C-alpha angles and dihedrals in degrees: 000000000000116000102231091187099050097101091041090057091049090058096047110101121221107267111251113268094001096122092052091047091052091049092050091050090049090052091052091051092050132256116307120226110293095239093056101040096103095041092046092053092048091048093047092051092049092048091047091050092053090048091050090056091057103035101027091233144041129251119180120192141171125270092266092055099262145349125047120340114264094228116132137185133189146121135260123199119236125205109235094217101047106011091236111155134212133177134234116303131204114353094005092292122150113206123202124192112219109174110132089342098106122101122213117227130204088241090075100261146076136263100220125221089234099110129165144174129219110237132190148109124272097005115160102172135012131200123194127194128181117195093207129025123003141280129239135190122223133185117238115274113271115230119224127211091257091057096256123128131228120210114215118223108274124236115232112226104181123234094309135032137170120198143159107272115268113179089202095055114117118203132190144172126268116201132181112254150179123289120287092253090058090051091051093046097050114358094177095055093041093051094048093048092049094044091057088072085079095056107120095008120138124224113202119198119191122184127193110204132208104282094031105276115145131211127184129195127185125206122197112211126214129175132210147095119333132205123221118220134172122247123219090265092053098255119133117251126195116220136186109257147179136265113271096027106146091207094053096102100142129076125208153114129296115203111197117194101237091204096049105028116101112201123203133210120243108268100211116055114220095013114120103167129081135193112209112228127199122317123289098237095100094250094110131057095224101058115161140046132297119224112197117213137142116288110264095037112140116258110216131205109254093213142355112290151117127276104252099177144355128187150111132268135166094256105038097030111201106001144165134200122213121201114212098179130252092067093298118133135167125209126207116195142175090039123161093214137005114220100189137060133223110282096027117133115229133188128222109274094019116132111252103164146001119253115244149146106262130137121009096358138131097192143002111295144123117251106211127192136179119208128189113192085346093301118122115249133193101270092204090066088063095061122074122253095253091057093046090053090052093055127080127214115225 
């Protein structure tokens, strides 16, 4: 069919500033695949020119018709024995239980039970990189008629892999380990020693979405003892914990989303012991941790913020609440004296109160809470692994 408008298009000049507007819109949407960058720009300019002829202007939007793109990217943890999955817990931390869940390989290492899936909307390709150790891919466990599960042989991927996105793909960590006889003699000790090779490693997840936008998330791994608690609905929840905690019977990996995790500074200088209060599921009044220290010890702001509230009540005694933005608040109770007022701006490490023994208290200590959108969180998930290992539970 003859193009009756071909010569007309040849005579239409490029609208002033159009190319720059297209480039700016493309930058907002995210970088397109490298191989198609030039062709995509040329196509976008041509399409915009044609649109300008009809509408007299150009309006570029996202794929959902306006606002921010609805693309998402994250990880879910998968149990190695059943394939059950669960998302990140307090402070965007994924927790994997490892005890007796590692599998020795003839290559002189272990396929860990720390397994995960990449989740998101509109993902076309995914690239994974592990700074220490290797990655592997495993099929989902196959259920037998008697209710048992069979684990297919994993596929080692090396320290970096790029693949078309498969929402069913299950990935895990491979680490060098002790000899097979050590594993057979004491599998618990062998697995824990081998797993520690992942402590401090960084897992980078990059997703290329339909249309070419790219998102990257980084997860910092730490290993150690884990504590099992019970959520409000009765399901068990694994939490990061401290050395010396009698209830810390599991061993595993914590994967903290480096782009979403918000770490806090320790609020009582010189104090290195912690008493664990009630659970963090909101069912109890005394959620949080207690930090014993001599009366008069300075109480420090755990992060930059604004004083949202100060006061006294029968349970918390003299207390203050700091607002750190994004729904995150910290609460400091049982204080002898509050040194700030509502509305004051405070910096991380700045003294905001004096530790005491007021309210429902049997000795001088700071009662410390972390709230997200007013819901109690596990405060230990908001301190880095090095600090947790330096603290003792009593």
